[in-house]
C-alpha positions as CSV (number, residue, x, y, z in Angstrom):
1,M,-0.6,23.7,17.7
2,R,2.4,23.7,20.2
3,A,6.3,23.1,18.9
4,F,7.7,19.7,18.0
5,S,10.3,20.3,20.9
6,T,7.6,20.4,23.5
7,I,6.7,17.2,22.1
8,Y,9.5,15.5,22.0
9,E,10.0,16.5,25.5
10,E,7.1,14.4,26.2
11,A,7.8,11.7,24.9
12,L,10.9,11.5,26.6
13,F,10.0,12.2,29.7
14,R,7.3,8.6,29.1
15,L,10.4,6.7,27.9
16,G,12.9,7.8,30.5
17,S,15.9,8.1,28.0
18,D,17.0,9.4,25.1
19,T,19.0,5.8,24.2
20,V,15.5,4.2,24.9
21,L,13.1,6.9,22.8
22,K,15.8,6.7,19.7
23,S,15.9,3.1,19.6
24,K,12.3,2.7,18.5
25,L,12.4,5.3,15.6
26,P,12.3,3.8,12.5
27,K,14.7,5.0,9.5
28,P,13.1,5.3,6.1
29,D,15.0,3.8,2.9
30,T,17.0,6.1,0.8
31,P,15.4,6.9,-2.9
32,N,18.4,4.4,-4.2
33,V,17.6,1.6,-1.8
34,L,13.9,1.9,-2.7
35,R,14.9,1.5,-6.4
36,K,17.4,-1.4,-6.0
37,K,14.5,-4.0,-4.4
38,T,12.4,-6.0,-6.6
39,D,9.1,-5.8,-7.8
40,A,8.7,-9.5,-6.4
41,Y,9.9,-8.3,-3.2
42,Y,7.6,-5.6,-3.2
43,L,4.2,-7.8,-4.0
44,D,5.5,-9.9,-1.5
45,L,5.7,-6.9,1.5
46,M,2.3,-5.9,-0.5
47,S,0.3,-9.1,0.1
48,R,1.7,-10.0,3.4
49,R,0.4,-7.3,4.6
50,I,-3.1,-7.7,2.8
51,F,-3.3,-11.2,4.8
52,R,-2.2,-9.8,7.8
53,A,-5.2,-7.1,8.3
54,G,-7.5,-8.5,10.4
55,L,-4.9,-11.4,11.7
56,K,-2.5,-12.0,14.1
57,H,0.9,-11.3,12.4
58,S,2.9,-13.9,13.9
59,M,0.3,-16.2,12.4
60,V,0.6,-14.7,9.5
61,D,4.1,-14.6,9.3
62,A,4.8,-18.8,10.1
63,K,2.7,-19.5,7.3
64,W,4.3,-17.0,4.9
65,P,7.2,-19.9,3.5
66,A,4.4,-21.8,1.8
67,F,3.0,-18.7,0.4
68,E,6.4,-17.6,-1.2
69,E,5.9,-21.2,-2.3
70,V,2.3,-21.2,-4.0
71,F,2.8,-17.5,-5.6
72,H,5.8,-18.6,-7.1
73,H,8.1,-16.7,-5.0
74,F,6.1,-13.4,-6.2
75,D,7.5,-13.6,-9.9
76,I,5.2,-10.6,-10.8
77,A,4.8,-12.5,-14.6
78,R,4.2,-15.7,-13.2
79,V,1.4,-14.5,-10.6
80,S,-0.4,-12.1,-13.3
81,Q,-0.7,-15.4,-15.0
82,M,-2.4,-17.8,-12.7
83,S,-6.0,-18.5,-13.5
84,D,-9.0,-18.9,-11.9
85,D,-8.5,-22.4,-11.2
86,E,-4.9,-21.9,-10.0
87,L,-6.3,-19.6,-7.5
88,Q,-9.3,-21.6,-6.4
89,A,-7.0,-24.7,-5.6
90,L,-5.2,-23.0,-2.9
91,M,-8.7,-22.7,-1.4
92,Q,-7.9,-26.4,-0.2
93,D,-4.3,-25.8,0.4
94,R,-4.2,-25.7,4.4
95,R,-1.0,-24.2,4.8
96,I,-2.1,-20.7,4.0
97,I,-4.9,-18.2,4.7
98,R,-7.5,-19.7,2.6
99,H,-9.7,-16.4,1.7
100,W,-10.6,-15.7,-1.8
101,G,-10.2,-11.7,-1.8
102,K,-7.0,-11.9,-0.4
103,L,-5.6,-14.8,-2.8
104,K,-7.5,-13.1,-5.7
105,A,-5.8,-9.4,-4.7
106,V,-2.4,-11.3,-4.7
107,R,-2.9,-11.5,-9.0
108,G,-4.7,-8.2,-8.6
109,N,-1.5,-6.6,-7.6
110,A,0.8,-8.6,-9.5
111,L,-1.4,-7.5,-12.9
112,A,-0.9,-3.5,-11.2
113,I,2.8,-3.9,-11.1
114,S,2.8,-5.2,-14.5
115,S,0.8,-2.2,-15.6
116,L,3.7,-0.3,-14.1
117,N,6.5,-1.9,-16.0
118,D,4.5,-1.0,-19.0
119,E,4.4,2.7,-18.1
120,G,8.2,2.0,-17.9
121,K,8.4,2.2,-13.9
122,A,9.4,-0.5,-11.7
123,M,7.8,-0.4,-8.1
124,G,11.0,1.2,-6.5
125,D,11.1,3.6,-9.1
126,Y,7.3,4.6,-8.5
127,L,7.9,5.2,-4.7
128,A,11.3,6.3,-4.6
129,E,9.8,9.3,-7.2
130,W,6.9,10.0,-4.7
131,P,7.4,13.2,-2.6
132,T,6.9,12.7,1.0
133,D,5.5,15.9,1.5
134,R,2.7,14.9,-0.2
135,I,2.3,10.9,1.0
136,V,-1.2,11.1,1.8
137,L,-1.7,11.9,-1.9
138,L,-0.1,8.0,-2.4
139,W,-2.1,6.5,0.0
140,Q,-5.1,7.3,-2.1
141,E,-3.1,6.5,-5.2
142,L,-2.6,2.5,-4.0
143,K,-5.9,2.6,-2.9
144,D,-7.1,3.7,-6.6
145,R,-4.2,1.6,-8.5
146,F,-4.1,-1.9,-6.4
147,T,-6.3,-4.3,-4.6
148,Q,-7.1,-4.2,-1.2
149,L,-4.5,-1.4,-0.4
150,G,-7.2,1.0,1.2
151,G,-7.5,2.4,4.7
152,N,-4.5,1.3,6.7
153,S,-3.1,-1.6,4.5
154,G,-1.8,1.1,2.3
155,P,0.8,3.4,4.5
156,Y,1.3,0.4,6.8
157,F,2.4,-1.3,3.3
158,L,4.7,1.9,2.6
159,R,5.8,1.6,6.6
160,M,6.9,-2.3,5.6
161,A,8.7,-1.2,2.4
162,G,11.1,1.6,3.7
163,K,9.1,4.6,1.8
164,D,9.0,7.3,4.5
165,T,4.9,7.9,5.7
166,F,3.4,9.0,9.0
167,L,1.1,6.3,10.4
168,L,-2.5,7.6,11.6
169,T,-2.5,5.3,14.4
170,D,-5.1,5.4,17.4
171,F,-2.4,6.9,19.4
172,V,-1.2,9.1,16.5
173,Q,-4.9,10.4,16.2
174,K,-4.5,11.1,20.1
175,A,-1.7,12.8,19.8
176,L,-2.5,15.2,17.3
177,I,-5.8,16.2,19.4
178,K,-3.5,16.9,22.2
179,W,-1.5,18.7,20.9
180,G,-3.9,21.2,19.1
181,A,-3.2,19.8,15.5
182,V,-6.6,18.6,15.1
183,K,-10.2,18.6,16.8
184,G,-11.3,15.2,16.5
185,K,-10.4,12.1,14.4
186,V,-9.1,12.5,11.4
187,S,-11.6,11.7,8.4
188,G,-12.2,13.3,4.8
189,K,-9.7,14.6,2.7
190,K,-9.4,17.8,3.4
191,T,-8.4,17.0,6.8
192,L,-6.1,14.5,6.1
193,L,-4.2,17.5,3.8
194,H,-4.2,19.4,6.9
195,V,-2.5,16.7,8.7
196,Q,0.2,16.5,6.1
197,D,1.2,19.7,6.3
198,V,1.2,19.6,10.1
199,M,3.2,16.8,9.9
200,N,5.7,18.7,7.0
201,Q,6.2,21.4,9.3
202,W,7.2,18.9,12.1
203,S,9.5,17.1,10.2
204,E,11.3,20.5,9.1
205,E,11.0,22.0,12.8
206,S,12.8,18.7,13.9
207,G,14.9,17.3,11.3
208,R,13.1,14.0,11.4
209,P,11.3,12.0,8.9
210,L,7.9,11.8,8.4
211,C,8.1,8.3,10.1
212,Q,10.5,9.2,13.1
213,V,7.6,11.9,13.8
214,S,4.9,10.1,14.0
215,M,6.7,7.5,16.1
216,I,7.2,10.3,18.6
217,L,3.3,12.1,18.8
218,A,2.6,8.0,19.4
219,L,4.9,7.9,22.4
220,S,3.5,11.0,23.6
221,V,0.3,10.3,24.8
222,D,-0.6,7.2,26.9
């Protein structure tokens, strides 16, 4: 496995300047900032990620004001109480994307956040307290606790929310193979935990958060 300094130099060579490279690097929020965001904010982001999956993001974003309206600005208590009839009525609303499973997921995830509240935590507390050196276990938690946040949706939601995480895009996986971290496509819990350890090592070596490590990896390959 290569030193991260080598990977950084390759990404720098491909982009041509340190300024351009730095402009592409995401910045995670601090735990305090994560805690200050409302549950409605997180349900909004979570829902947007779910509806974006498999669709053009700009198309989903253009429709999002209508989603905010029909889902009561993602107020947790109100969305949790939406009846099947209310959700079914949304299937006739041409302003939004009429996907029954995803519409139900909004209510389901409002209920999941409400359950967190019953445990004495806001969604921001839940995210802020999770250690980034075991972020892949949070991916699994999101899949198990929430609706339609499996696969890449959980990590992408975390990135949107400002929680530090790496992503396993095709470019990142290609880079992991190129730089000797894995031998093939990442699959299975054992390999995922190995990748977490590798990312932790590169993060410690470089002094960079996981989100920047994975972006630099992606930029180091064609």
